[in-house]
NUDREN-991833 format. One record per atom (N, C-alpha, C): residue in one letter; x, y, z. Coordinates in steps of 0.05 Angstrom, whole numbers, m for minus. Atoms other than C-alpha are relative to their C-alpha. Layout:
N
   residuo        X        Y        Z
         A        X        Y        Z
...
***
This chain:
225
   residuo        X        Y        Z
         M      m24      m16        0
         M       17     m251      446
         M       m7       30       10
         A        5      m27       m8
         A       26     m181      473
         A       m2       19      m22
         V        3      m21       20
         V        5     m119      434
         V       14       24       13
         Y      m17      m21      m10
         Y       56      m63      442
         Y      m14       28       m2
         K        9      m29       m2
         K       37       10      461
         K       22       17      m10
         L      m22      m18       10
         L       78       59      419
         L       m3       29       12
         L        0      m27      m10
         L       98      126      445
         L        8       20      m23
         E       m1      m19       22
         E       94      188      400
         E       33        9       m3
         E      m28      m11        1
         E      166      211      420
         E       21      m19       m7
         Y      m20       21        5
         Y      200      146      404
         Y       m7      m15      m24
         L        6       10       25
         L      204      121      334
         L       10      m31       m2
         W       m9       29        0
         W      203       43      337
         W      m25      m17       m4
         F       23       21        2
         F      162      m19      322
         F       12      m27        9
         P       m8       25       m7
         P      165      m87      351
         P        4      m18      m24
         D       m3       20       22
         D      182     m150      312
         D      m27       m9      m10
         P       26        5       10
         P      122     m161      266
         P       m6      m30        5
         N        6       27       m8
         N      127     m236      282
         N      m14       m4       27
         E       14       m1      m26
         E      100     m218      350
         E      m31        7        0
         A       29       m8        5
         A       32     m198      321
         A      m19      m21       12
         D       20       18      m10
         D      m30     m228      350
         D      m15      m16      m24
         E       11       16       23
         E      m75     m277      310
         E      m13       16      m21
         E       13      m18       20
         E     m110     m220      276
         E       21       17      m14
         G      m22      m13       14
         G      m43     m192      256
         G        6       28       13
         L       m4      m25      m14
         L      m45     m133      305
         L       28       m1       14
         V      m28       m2      m11
         V       27     m112      323
         V        1       20       23
         A       m6      m21      m19
         A       21      m47      361
         A      m24       19       m2
         V       19      m22        2
         V      m26       11      379
         V       15       26        9
         G      m13      m25       m8
         G       m9       85      388
         G       22       10      m18
         G      m19      m14       17
         G       47      127      364
         G      m14       24      m15
         D       14      m21       17
         D       29      176      308
         D        2       m8      m30
         F       m1        6       31
         F       21      180      232
         F       20       17      m12
         S      m19      m15       12
         S       83      218      218
         S       10      m15      m25
         P      m11       17       22
         P      112      201      149
         P       24      m18        8
         E      m23       15       m9
         E      175      177      184
         E       m8      m26       10
         R       10       25      m12
         R      136      128      225
         R      m13      m20      m18
         V       13       16       20
         V       93      102      168
         V       22      m14      m18
         L      m19       11       15
         L      156       93      127
         L       15      m23       15
         L      m15       22      m17
         L      192       54      183
         L      m19      m24        1
         A       18       23       m1
         A      128       11      190
         A        2      m17      m25
         L        0       15       26
         L      126       m6      115
         L       25      m14       m4
         C      m25       12        2
         C      200      m21      116
         C        3      m24       17
         S       m1       24      m19
         S      187      m70      174
         S      m20      m20       m5
         G       22       19        6
         G      130     m105      142
         G      m28        6       16
         I       24       m8      m16
         I       76      m68      182
         I      m14       22      m15
         F       14      m22       13
         F       21      m21      158
         F      m21        9       19
         P       22      m10      m16
         P      m31       24      190
         P      m25       m9      m12
         W       25       10       10
         W     m102        1      186
         W      m20       10       22
         P       16      m12      m19
         P     m148       46      225
         P      m28      m16        0
         C       25       13       m2
         C     m212       11      252
         C      m20       16       19
         D       21      m13      m15
         D     m275       44      277
         D       10       28        7
         E       m8      m24      m11
         E     m258      102      322
         E       31        0        8
         M      m29        4       m8
         M     m186       75      336
         M       18        4      m24
         E      m17       m4       25
         E     m139      106      284
         E       26      m13        3
         L      m28       10       m2
         L      m72       84      311
         L        5      m29        6
         L       m4       30       m2
         L      m70        8      299
         L       19       m5      m23
         W      m21       10       20
         W      m12      m26      263
         W        1      m29       m3
         F        6       28        6
         F      m18      m94      230
         F       24      m12      m17
         S      m15       16       17
         S       25     m147      199
         S      m13      m29       m3
         L       18       24        4
         L      m18     m203      170
         L       16      m24       m7
         D      m10       24        7
         D       m1     m275      163
         D      m23      m21       m5
         P      m19       m4       23
         P       m8     m299      109
         P       m4       29      m11
         R       m1      m27       14
         R        7     m236       68
         R      m10       m6      m29
         F        8        3       27
         F      m26     m226        1
         F       15       19      m19
         V      m19      m14       18
         V       19     m206      m55
         V       m5       m7      m30
         V        0        6       31
         V       26     m204     m132
         V       30        0       m8
         F      m26       m1       15
         F       91     m224     m165
         F       m3       10      m27
         P        7      m12       26
         P       94     m179     m226
         P        3      m19      m24
         E       m2       19       22
         E      118     m235     m273
         E      m21      m22        0
         K       20       18       m1
         K       59     m277     m251
         K      m27       12        0
         A       27      m16        2
         A        4     m224     m256
         A      m16      m11      m24
         H       19        9       20
         H      m58     m244     m294
         H      m11       22      m16
         I       11      m23       17
         I      m71     m191     m349
         I      m11      m13      m23
         S       13       13       22
         S     m121     m218     m397
         S        2       17      m25
         K       m1      m14       26
         K     m123     m199     m471
         K      m22       21       m1
         S       21      m20        2
         S     m189     m165     m462
         S        7       25       19
         L      m10      m24      m17
         L     m160     m121     m405
         L       21       16      m15
         R      m20      m16       15
         R     m101     m103     m449
         R      m14       15      m21
         R       15      m16       19
         R     m151      m81     m502
         R      m13       22       12
         S       14      m22      m14
         S     m188      m41     m451
         S       20       23        7
         C      m20      m20       m6
         C     m123       m5     m436
         C        1       23      m21
         R        0      m20       22
         R     m130       30     m504
         R      m21       21        3
         N       22      m20       m3
         N     m191       67     m479
         N        8       23       20
         F       m7      m17      m21
         F     m151      104     m427
         F       28       13       m3
         T      m27      m11       m2
         T      m91      150     m418
         T       11       m5       28
         V      m12        5      m25
         V      m44      129     m363
         V       22       20        8
         R      m22      m18      m12
         R       m1      175     m321
         R       10      m10       27
         V      m11        6      m26
         V       45      165     m263
         V        9       23       14
         N       m6      m23      m18
         N       52      212     m205
         N       m8       28      m11
         S       11      m25       10
         S       13      265     m241
         S      m17       18       19
         N       17      m13      m20
         N      m36      278     m186
         N       m4      m18       22
         F        1       20      m22
         F      m21      235     m124
         F      m22        6       20
         E       20       m6      m23
         E      m66      272      m74
         E      m28       m5      m12
         A       28        5       10
         A     m125      269     m121
         A       m6      m29        0
         V        4       29       m1
         V     m118      192     m126
         V       m6       m7       28
         I        5        9      m26
         I     m112      182      m52
         I      m27        9       12
         R       24      m10      m10
         R     m170      227      m37
         R      m24      m14      m14
         R       20       13       13
         R     m212      192      m90
         R       m4      m28       11
         C        2       26      m12
         C     m195      125      m60
         C      m15        2       28
         A       13       m4      m24
         A     m219      154        6
         A      m31        5       m2
         S       27       m7        1
         S     m285      179      m19
         S      m18      m17      m17
         V       16       17       17
         V     m308      127      m69
         V      m15      m20       17
         E       17       17      m14
         E     m365       84      m45
         E        7      m30      m11
         R       m8       28        5
         R     m350        9      m40
         R      m22      m19       11
         A       22       19       m8
         A     m400      m48      m35
         A        8      m14       26
         G       m3       14      m28
         G     m409      m76       37
         G       21       15       16
         Q      m19      m15      m14
         Q     m364      m20       64
         Q      m10       27        7
         E       11      m26       m9
         E     m387       39      106
         E       25       17        7
         G      m21      m18       m6
         G     m340       98      109
         G       26       m8      m12
         T      m27        5       11
         T     m264       96       96
         T       21       m3       22
         W      m22        2      m21
         W     m201       75      134
         W       21       22       m7
         I      m20      m19        9
         I     m164      129       94
         I       m5       26       12
         T        7      m25      m16
         T     m165      187      146
         T       17       24      m12
         E      m17      m24        9
         E     m138      257      138
         E       29       m4        9
         N      m27        6      m11
         N      m78      235      180
         N       17      m19      m19
         I      m11       17       19
         I      m65      180      131
         I        6       14      m27
         I       m4      m18       26
         I      m73      227       70
         I       24       16        4
         S      m22      m19       m4
         S      m24      276      101
         S       27      m17        0
         A      m26       15       m1
         A       29      221      116
         A        7      m10      m26
         Y       m8       13       25
         Y       26      187       50
         Y        6       22      m22
         T       m6      m23       19
         T       25      252       11
         T       27       11        4
         K      m29       m8       m6
         K       89      273       46
         K       20      m22      m10
         L      m19       21       12
         L      119      205       29
         L        3        1      m30
         H       m2       m7       29
         H      102      221      m41
         H       19       23       m7
         D      m18      m23        4
         D      139      288      m35
         D       29      m10        5
         Y      m26        8       m6
         Y      198      250       m7
         Y       10      m21      m21
         G      m11       18       21
         G      201      205      m67
         G      m10      m28        2
         Y        8       26       m4
         Y      169      141      m40
         Y      m26       m6      m12
         G       29        4        9
         G       96      150      m57
         G       m2        1      m30
         Y        8        0       30
         Y       71      132     m128
         Y      m30       m2       m3
         S       25        5        9
         S        6      139     m161
         S        0       m7      m29
         F        4        9       28
         F      m17      105     m224
         F      m30        7       m6
         E       25      m13        4
         E      m74      142     m255
         E      m11       m5      m29
         T       14        3       26
         T     m124      129     m312
         T      m17       22       m6
         Y       16      m22        9
         Y     m157      184     m351
         Y      m15       m5      m25
         Q       14       m1       24
         Q     m210      192     m403
         Q       m1       31       m7
         G       m4      m27        6
         G     m194      260     m436
         G       17       11       25
         D      m17      m11      m23
         D     m172      303     m376
         D      m14       m7       27
         K       13        9      m25
         K     m218      268     m326
         K       12      m24       12
         L      m11       24      m15
         L     m187      223     m274
         L      m24      m18        7
         V       24       20       m3
         V     m231      160     m273
         V        9      m24       14
         G      m10       25      m15
         G     m187      107     m238
         G       29        6        9
         G      m28       m1       m9
         G     m122       97     m202
         G        6      m17       26
         L       m9       13      m25
         L      m83       66     m145
         L       25       16       10
         Y      m23      m13      m10
         Y      m28       90      m99
         Y       13      m20       20
         G      m17       15      m20
         G       27       60      m56
         G       26       12        2
         N      m27       m9       m6
         N      100       66      m37
         N       18      m20      m13
         L      m20       16        9
         L      161       40      m71
         L       25        0       21
         I      m21        3      m20
         I      209       13      m18
         I       21      m20      m11
         G      m20       15       12
         G      271       m8      m53
         G      m11      m13      m26
         R       13       13       22
         R      246      m62     m101
         R      m24      m16        8
         V       26       10      m10
         V      182      m76      m63
         V      m19       23       m1
         F       20      m21        2
         F      119      m39      m80
         F      m22       m7       20
         T       20        4      m21
         T       70      m32      m21
         T      m26       13       m9
         G       24      m13        8
         G        3      m21      m52
         G      m21        5       23
         E       19       m7      m20
         E      m50       15      m11
         E      m30       m1       m8
         S       30        0        7
         S     m116       27      m47
         S       m3        6      m29
         M        7       m5       27
         M     m149       30     m114
         M      m29        8       m4
         F       29       m7        3
         F     m211       63     m142
         F       m5        1      m31
         H        8       m4       28
         H     m249       65     m207
         H      m28       15       m1
         E       26      m11        5
         E     m307      107     m234
         E      m11       m7      m26
         V        6       12       26
         V     m309       75     m303
         V       10      m28        0
         T       m7       28        2
         T     m308        1     m317
         T       29       m4       m9
         D      m28        6        6
         D     m236      m26     m317
         D       21       21        5
         A      m18      m20       m4
         A     m206       40     m299
         A       21       m6       22
         G      m18       10      m20
         G     m176       12     m235
         G       19      m21       m8
         K      m18       20       10
         K     m151      m49     m269
         K       20        7      m18
         V      m20      m14       21
         V     m117       m9     m323
         V       23       12       16
         A      m21      m11      m17
         A      m80       28     m268
         A       18      m22       12
         F      m13       22      m10
         F      m59      m39     m240
         F       18      m12      m23
         C      m17        8       23
         C      m33      m59     m309
         C       23       17       m3
         A      m22      m19        0
         A        8        3     m309
         A       19       m5       23
         L      m17        9      m22
         L       36      m16     m242
         L       16      m24       m6
         V      m16       24        7
         V       55      m84     m265
         V       21        4      m21
         D      m20       m7       20
         D       90      m57     m327
         D       21       14       12
         F      m20      m14      m13
         F      126       m9     m284
         F       19      m17       16
         C      m15       18      m17
         C      148      m63     m237
         C       19      m18      m18
         L      m16       19       19
         L      173     m109     m294
         L       23       16      m13
         K      m21      m16       12
         K      212      m52     m326
         K       22       10       21
         N      m18      m11      m21
         N      243      m30     m258
         N        9      m22       20
         D       m9       23      m16
         D      259      m99     m228
         D      m12       m1       28
         V       13        1      m26
         V      208      m92     m172
         V       m9      m29        3
         V        5       29       m2
         V      202     m163     m145
         V      m26       m8       10
         V       25       10      m10
         V      136     m162     m109
         V      m17       26        5
         I       21      m20       m8
         I       72     m120     m100
         I      m15      m10       25
         D       14        8      m24
         D       46     m122      m29
         D      m28       10        0
         C       29       m8        1
         C      m30     m122      m28
         C      m11       m2       29
         Q        9        1      m29
         Q      m35     m134       49
         Q      m20      m24        5
         Q       21       21       m4
         Q      m99     m174       49
         Q      m16       m7      m26
         K       12       11       25
         K     m137     m216       m2
         K      m26       13       m7
         T       27       m8        9
         T     m193     m188      m44
         T       m4      m16      m26
         D        7       17       23
         D     m229     m224     m101
         D       12       13      m26
         L      m12      m14       26
         L     m205     m171     m153
         L       29       m5       m1
         L      m28        4        2
         L     m133     m177     m135
         L        6      m30       m4
         A       m5       29        7
         A     m138     m253     m136
         A       m3       m5      m30
         S        4        4       28
         S     m165     m249     m204
         S       21       11      m18
         L      m21      m12       14
         L     m106     m208     m225
         L       27      m13        6
         G      m22       16       m7
         G      m58     m259     m199
         G       13        1       27
         G       m7       m2      m26
         G      m53     m246     m125
         G        2      m27       12
         E       m1       27      m13
         E      m32     m303      m79
         E        9        6       29
         E       m8       m3      m28
         E      m21     m313       m5
         E       27      m15        4
         I      m26       13       m6
         I       50     m326       21
         I        2        6       31
         P       m4       m2      m29
         P       72     m336       94
         P       13       29        6
         R      m12      m26       m9
         R       90     m270      132
         R       30       m2       m1
         A      m28        3       m1
         A      160     m298      142
         A       14        3      m28
         E      m11       m4       28
         E      170     m302       67
         E        0       28      m11
         Y        2      m29        7
         Y      145     m231       55
         Y       21       17       15
         L      m19      m16      m17
         L      190     m205      112
         L       28       m6      m13
         N      m25        6       13
         N      250     m241       77
         N        4       15      m26
         L       m3      m16       25
         L      234     m206       11
         L        5       28        5
         L       m7      m27       m7
         L      234     m140       47
         L       29        3        8
         K      m29       m1      m11
         K      301     m156       81
         K       18       m2      m23
         T      m16        4       23
         T      330     m175       14
         T       m1       23      m20
         Y        6      m17       23
         Y      299     m123      m33
         Y       m9       27        9
         G       11      m23      m11
         G      272      m69       12
         G       23       20        7
         V      m19      m20      m10
         V      305       m7       42
         V       m7        4       30
         F        4       m4      m29
         F      313       10      116
         F       11       26        9
         P      m10      m27       m7
         P      317       83      134
         P       11        1       28
         F      m14       m2      m24
         F      365       99      188
         F      m15       21       19
         V       14      m18      m18
         V      328      129      249
         V       18        5       25
         E      m17       m6      m22
         E      370      164      301
         E      m17        7       25
         H       12       m5      m25
         H      346      162      373
         H       16       15       19
         D      m15      m14      m21
         D      365      205      430
         D       m2      m16       26
         D        2       20      m22
         D      381      156      484
         D        1       14       26
         E       m1      m16      m26
         E      389      211      537
         E      m26       10        9
         Q       30      m11       m8
         Q      316      228      537
         Q      m15      m24       13
***
């Protein structure tokens, strides 16, 4: 299948069903918050690889967690008592910690300064959420993502203390259950998210959830240019 080249001056994405076998939909464009938001609302997400920042993906299958099916063990619930949880208290600190934390088997980070800028602005616009875990006043774990209608698009998680990231996930699940959020998009499978109740669903099913429960920002184009 063809991979589309995006132009910075034109805010548009192709049908995610036209992605190639690796899930690549398009290259190019920019990381403006408006473009990232349109991508998320279309079932597409940025995923920089190596020196190529401007890559856009829509995976099939998609890895998600349905909040009512999340696996939160009794021991993890007990561990929650060891932390203070806050929401949107320090979004930028969470995304920067996700970018800087060392991960086994991974060199560097895909969370570039352009991504940090775009997602921080989406937080300012009211879409971005951070779920943070503290011991005392020290931030020791957290995750961030965007709330698109009743769909939460999770991006990254970090921990500096055992269970700190999982506790942030517990807080996200509780938030989703209380606010009728129907699905947490995790993009791709990890062992950690699988242990917390993640499952693979066809891309078509995820796109239908977005169509039913998401939001689609109106983007005005100047057709005369």
